[in-house]
Every structure is written in C-alpha cells, then in structure tokens.
C-alpha positions, 0 to 999 in steps of 0.5 A: 499499499502507498504511503505518504510521500516523504522523500526529499527529491523532486524527481522521485515518482508519485502517485499523483501530481496536482498542478494548482494549489487553490481551493480545488487543487488542495481539496483534490490533494487531501482526498487523495492523501486520505486514501494513503496516495503519494501527492505532490502539489505544485502552486505558482502562488497566483490565486485568481481571488487574491485581490478580494477581501473575502471569500463568500457562500463558503459554508462555515467560513463566510468572509474568510480572506482567500489567502487565509483559506488557502493557508488552512488548506495547505496545513491540512494537506500537509498534515496528510503528507502532501508535499507542496511545491512553490513553482511553475509547471512549464511543460507536460509529457507522457501518458498513464503511470508515466506523466512527466512534468517539467518545473520552472522551465526545466529546473527540476521534474516530477514523475507521476502515475496521474495528473489533476489540473487545477490550474484556474483560469485568467479573467480577460478584462475589458480594455478600459483604463481603470478596470484592472486597478479596482479589479476585484474590489470595486469593479466586480462581475459576480453578484453572488461572490460580491454583491452583498458588499455593494447593495443599495449602492450606485452600480454601473454595468458596462456591457461587453456582450449579450450577458449584460441584461443577465448581470442587470437583472441580478444586480438590480435585486441588490439595488434600485440605482443601476445604470447599464453602459451599453459600451460593446453590448448589442442594442437592447431588443424591444422587449429588453427596452421594456424590461429595462424600464420596468426595473428602473434601469437607466441606459447610457449608449456612449462608449465607455473611455475610463473609469475614475478611480481612487486607489481601488475604489471607483468613483465615476465612469467617463464616456465618449464626449467627456460626460461622467457618471458618479458611481460606487461599484462597476460591473463588467463581464470578464472573458474566462480563459482556463490555463489549457496549456499543459492539458493540450501538451498532453494531447488534450483540446480546449473547448471554446464556449460563449464565455471563453475557454475551459477543459472539459471533464465528466462529473468526476472531473475525468477528461478525454485524456487518460489519467488526466483529471481536471478540478475547479475553475479550469473545468467549470469557469463559473464555479465559486470557491465552495464549488471549485473545492467540491470538484477537486474532492470529485477529481481526487476521489476519481483519480484514487479510483483509477489508480486503485482499478490499475493496481488491482489489475496489476496484482491480478496479472501478477498473480496469474504469472507462471509458478515458480519455487521462488514465488512460492517462498516469497508468499509463505514468508509474507503469510506465515512470517515466523510461524513454520509447520503450524508452530 
C-alpha cells in the first residue's frame, strides 16, 4: 500500500501530481492523501481571488480572506503527508503511469502516475483604463461573490456582450440604482427595453472611455464626449480563459464556449486524456470557491479510483504469472512470517 510522500527529491515518482494549489487543487490533494496516495501539489502562488477581501458562500467560513483559506488548506494537506512545491509547471509529457512534468523551465521534473489539473483561469478584462486597478474590489462580475457588499450603492453595468442584461437583472435585486452602459453590448431588443424600464435601469449609449478610480475604489464612469457618471461599483463581464497549455501538451484539446475557454471533464473530473483529471475553474469557469473545492474532492476521488483499478489489475496479472519455487517461498514468507510447520 502506498504511504505518504516523504522523500526529499522532487524527481521521485508519485501517485499524483496536482497542478495548482487553490481550493480545488488542495481539496483534490487531501482526498487523495486520505486514501494514502503519495501526492505533490505544485503551486505558482497566483490565486485568482487574491484581490478580494473575502471569500463568500463558503459554508462555515463566510467572508474568510482568500489567502487565509488557502493557508488553512495547505496546513490540512501537509498534515496528511502532501508535499507542496512553490513553482510553475512549464511543460508536460507522457501518458498513464508515466507522466513527466517540467518545473520552472526545466530546473527540475516530477514523474507521476496520474495528473490533476487545477490551474484555474485568467480573467480577460475589458480594455478600459481603471478596470484592472479596481478589479476584485469595486470592479466586480459576480453578484453571488460580491453583490451583498455593494447593496444599495450606485452600480454601473458595463456591457461587453449579450450577458449584460443578465447582470443587470441580478444586480437590480441588490440596488435600486443600476445604470447600464451599453459600450460593446448589442442594442437591446424592444422586449429588453421594456424590461429595463420596468426595472428602473437607466441606459447610457456612448462608449465608456475610462473609469475614474481612487486607489482601488471607482468614483465615476467617463464616456466618449467627456461626460462622467458618479458610481460606487462597476460590473463587467470577463472572458474566462482557463490555463489549458499543459492539457494540450498531453494531447487534449481546449473547449471554446461563449464565455471563454475551458477543459471539459465529466462529473468526476475525468478528461478525454486518460489519467488526467480537471478540477475547479479550469473545467468549471463559473464555480465559486465552495463549488471549486467540491470538484477537487471529486477529481481526487476519481484519480484514486482509477489508480486502485490499475493496481488491482496489476496484482491479478502478477498472481496469474507462471508458478516458481521462488514465488512460492516469497508468498509463504509474507503469509506465515515466523510461523513454520503449524508452530
């Protein structure tokens, strides 16, 4: 039976390498380690939600700072023998039972029987000055992640695509002062104009030129022509671009969606590449922290199940090998130990 990973060399083979040490990756690692699998987590230290003050809808940890949540997760994983390496996986090759992952441009390598990709995604933000500076603080995209914190404030929704109406609808539940800036969004249909009027949402048609920000706090939205509108929060629609490079290096293909790019996996996180599993935002761009962690547990359990099936097949094959005196002696030693001739 495999024991917890405890060697000092990063070049030793392990059961599973988890790429990404966010909520999904750490949850996968813990699920695996609790089944006595040897696990290494490689983390680049770039959590997507780092700018946020708190993680929400995390049962029992409502509002916990994201970095504190990850620190707790790391400690829990390490308590089960998971080894965590701070670094970047820059290449991948191989197949089931013989994957090789290149770290930090070839400075070292890891060999593994299975791989869990929990590499997250990159938020491709609108190219509007001020958006990136206030991102995750007063420039938002998810009403469930940050909506409560901007309730009853002056909220601007900057349209980027057809999703603008959906964001208007959800944020209108949180404030009576919502303004839609069409920007790149399509012209509303007659039905949508009626809906906007019913919600009491004002519409600004000139393109957005920039956000006026004070540190990370938005103060106003400035449009072409120079007019400014004072606001307290801005809502945008990022394009969700999963980090798919390693998956593609292993022979997989990224999936394009109306919202960005991702790696497809089944309900357990198994991908089209045998031995490779996906967890968190890499495969579920809309997943919040709790959902990402849940997908990590599923991926970890699936990877363990896959390994268990392979181990069983190997044991059966070995047992079916031709009989030899040496094999019989080894089996007797394992079963009887110090007992001989019924003593």
